[in-house]
C-alpha positions as CSV (number, residue, x, y, z in Angstrom):
1,M,-27.1,11.5,27.6
2,P,-23.8,12.6,29.3
3,E,-22.2,10.2,31.7
4,S,-21.0,12.1,34.7
5,D,-22.6,10.5,37.8
6,G,-19.3,10.2,39.7
7,Q,-19.3,6.4,39.4
8,A,-16.0,4.7,38.4
9,V,-15.9,3.4,34.9
10,E,-13.8,0.3,34.2
11,L,-11.9,0.6,30.9
12,W,-9.4,-1.6,29.1
13,R,-6.5,-0.3,27.1
14,A,-4.3,-2.3,24.8
15,Y,-1.1,-0.5,23.8
16,V,2.4,-1.1,22.4
17,P,4.5,-2.9,25.1
18,R,7.5,-0.5,24.4
19,W,5.4,2.2,26.2
20,A,4.6,0.0,29.3
21,H,5.9,2.7,31.6
22,L,3.6,5.4,30.2
23,P,0.1,3.8,30.1
24,L,-1.6,7.2,30.5
25,S,0.4,9.5,28.3
26,G,-1.9,9.9,25.3
27,E,1.1,11.0,23.2
28,G,0.8,8.3,20.6
29,A,-2.6,9.6,19.7
30,A,-1.2,13.2,19.7
31,Q,1.6,12.2,17.3
32,F,-0.6,10.4,14.8
33,G,-4.1,11.7,15.4
34,G,-7.1,9.5,15.8
35,R,-10.8,9.2,15.0
36,W,-11.7,11.7,17.8
37,N,-8.5,13.7,18.2
38,A,-6.4,15.9,15.9
39,V,-2.7,15.6,15.5
40,G,-1.2,17.4,18.4
41,T,-4.0,16.7,20.8
42,P,-3.3,14.0,23.4
43,A,-6.0,11.4,23.8
44,I,-6.5,8.1,25.6
45,Y,-8.5,5.5,23.6
46,A,-9.8,2.6,25.7
47,A,-12.6,0.1,25.6
48,R,-15.3,-0.9,28.1
49,E,-14.7,-4.5,27.3
50,L,-11.4,-6.4,27.3
51,S,-12.3,-8.2,24.0
52,T,-13.1,-4.8,22.4
53,A,-9.7,-3.4,23.5
54,W,-7.9,-6.3,21.8
55,A,-10.0,-6.0,18.6
56,E,-9.5,-2.2,18.4
57,Y,-5.7,-2.5,19.0
58,N,-5.2,-5.0,16.2
59,Q,-7.7,-3.4,13.8
60,G,-8.3,-6.7,12.1
61,F,-4.7,-7.1,11.1
62,V,-1.8,-9.3,12.3
63,Q,-2.0,-10.0,16.0
64,H,0.7,-7.7,17.3
65,P,2.1,-8.0,20.8
66,A,0.2,-5.8,23.2
67,L,0.1,-4.8,26.8
68,I,-3.4,-4.7,28.2
69,A,-4.1,-2.6,31.2
70,R,-7.2,-2.1,33.2
71,L,-8.0,1.5,33.9
72,K,-10.4,3.2,36.4
73,L,-12.0,6.5,35.3
74,T,-13.8,8.7,37.8
75,N,-15.7,12.0,37.6
76,A,-15.6,12.2,33.8
77,S,-18.2,14.0,31.7
78,L,-18.5,11.8,28.7
79,A,-20.8,12.4,25.7
80,D,-22.6,9.2,24.8
81,L,-22.7,8.7,21.0
82,T,-23.8,5.1,21.1
83,S,-27.5,5.3,20.3
84,D,-29.7,7.1,17.8
85,E,-31.4,9.0,20.6
86,S,-28.1,10.2,22.1
87,L,-26.7,11.1,18.7
88,L,-29.8,13.2,18.0
89,H,-29.3,15.0,21.3
90,Y,-25.9,16.3,19.9
91,G,-27.3,17.1,16.5
92,L,-25.7,14.0,14.9
93,D,-26.7,10.8,13.3
94,A,-25.1,7.3,12.9
95,S,-23.2,8.4,9.8
96,I,-20.6,10.1,12.1
97,H,-19.4,6.6,13.0
98,K,-18.6,5.9,9.3
99,C,-16.5,9.0,8.9
100,E,-13.3,8.1,6.9
101,W,-11.2,10.2,9.2
102,R,-7.9,8.9,8.1
103,A,-8.6,9.5,4.4
104,E,-9.8,13.0,5.3
105,L,-6.6,13.7,7.1
106,D,-4.5,12.3,4.3
107,A,-6.3,14.6,1.9
108,G,-5.5,17.6,4.0
109,R,-9.1,18.1,5.3
110,V,-10.4,18.2,8.8
111,P,-12.5,15.1,9.5
112,E,-16.1,15.6,10.8
113,T,-15.2,13.6,13.9
114,H,-12.5,16.2,14.8
115,R,-15.1,19.0,14.4
116,V,-17.5,17.1,16.7
117,A,-14.7,16.4,19.2
118,K,-13.8,20.1,19.3
119,R,-17.4,21.1,19.8
120,L,-17.9,18.6,22.6
121,Q,-14.6,19.8,24.3
122,A,-15.8,23.4,24.1
123,A,-19.1,22.3,25.8
124,G,-17.1,20.9,28.7
125,F,-17.0,17.2,27.9
126,D,-13.8,15.3,28.9
127,G,-14.4,12.7,26.3
128,L,-17.0,10.6,24.6
129,V,-18.3,7.0,24.3
130,F,-18.7,5.5,20.9
131,P,-19.5,2.2,19.3
132,S,-16.5,0.0,18.4
133,F,-15.8,-0.3,14.7
134,M,-13.9,-3.6,15.1
135,S,-16.0,-5.3,17.8
136,P,-19.7,-5.0,17.0
137,G,-21.6,-4.4,20.3
138,G,-18.5,-3.2,22.0
139,T,-18.0,0.4,23.1
140,C,-15.0,2.6,23.4
141,V,-14.0,5.8,25.1
142,A,-11.9,8.6,23.7
143,L,-10.7,10.8,26.5
144,W,-9.2,14.3,26.0
145,R,-8.8,15.5,29.6
146,W,-7.6,13.4,32.5
147,N,-5.6,13.9,35.7
148,T,-5.7,17.6,35.6
149,E,-6.8,19.8,38.6
150,G,-10.6,19.6,38.8
151,G,-10.8,17.1,36.0
152,P,-11.5,13.5,35.8
153,A,-9.2,11.0,37.4
154,L,-7.7,8.1,35.3
155,E,-5.6,5.5,37.0
156,V,-4.1,2.2,36.0
157,V,-5.2,-0.7,38.1
158,D,-1.8,-2.3,39.0
159,P,-2.1,-3.5,42.6
160,E,1.2,-5.4,42.5
161,H,3.1,-2.7,40.7
162,R,4.1,-4.9,37.8
163,L,4.3,-2.1,35.2
164,P,7.8,-0.6,34.8
165,R,8.3,2.9,36.0
166,S,10.8,3.9,33.3
167,P,11.9,2.8,29.8
168,A,14.9,1.1,31.3
169,S,13.2,-2.3,31.1
170,W,13.6,-2.1,27.3
171,L,17.3,-1.4,27.2
């Protein structure tokens, strides 16, 4: 069930170009919350497929400008929530993927996905793999821990150093 074999996982992240200099911050998710993270909890959301990253970023709306970065994740313990068998292993079923997390937050309630994330974090998972809502057949990763001592490593694949190192490029 968990993925933690030490193999590198290739991920794709589409994000707002304004933040090109901070591709690994997770602060946007912390500010607004997300499906698998509460407000105040940094998280990186990425996809395993480039097309899925694009679909998730735009959420079916207007095609907003985006920066797409390829990431490499190593040594992460990820809970796999992509199959009925793996969901059952964690005491869940496919209904977790239909959780109206934003409506729950707006109503002042804690979404079930946040409860699950908290439980998985307490069990030592660094993140989870889940089916894409916007790209059927695609998969996404929500990562809560990265680039901390003894934790998983997440890096941007930028061999020619094209990403800016500061926000000065937007001034």
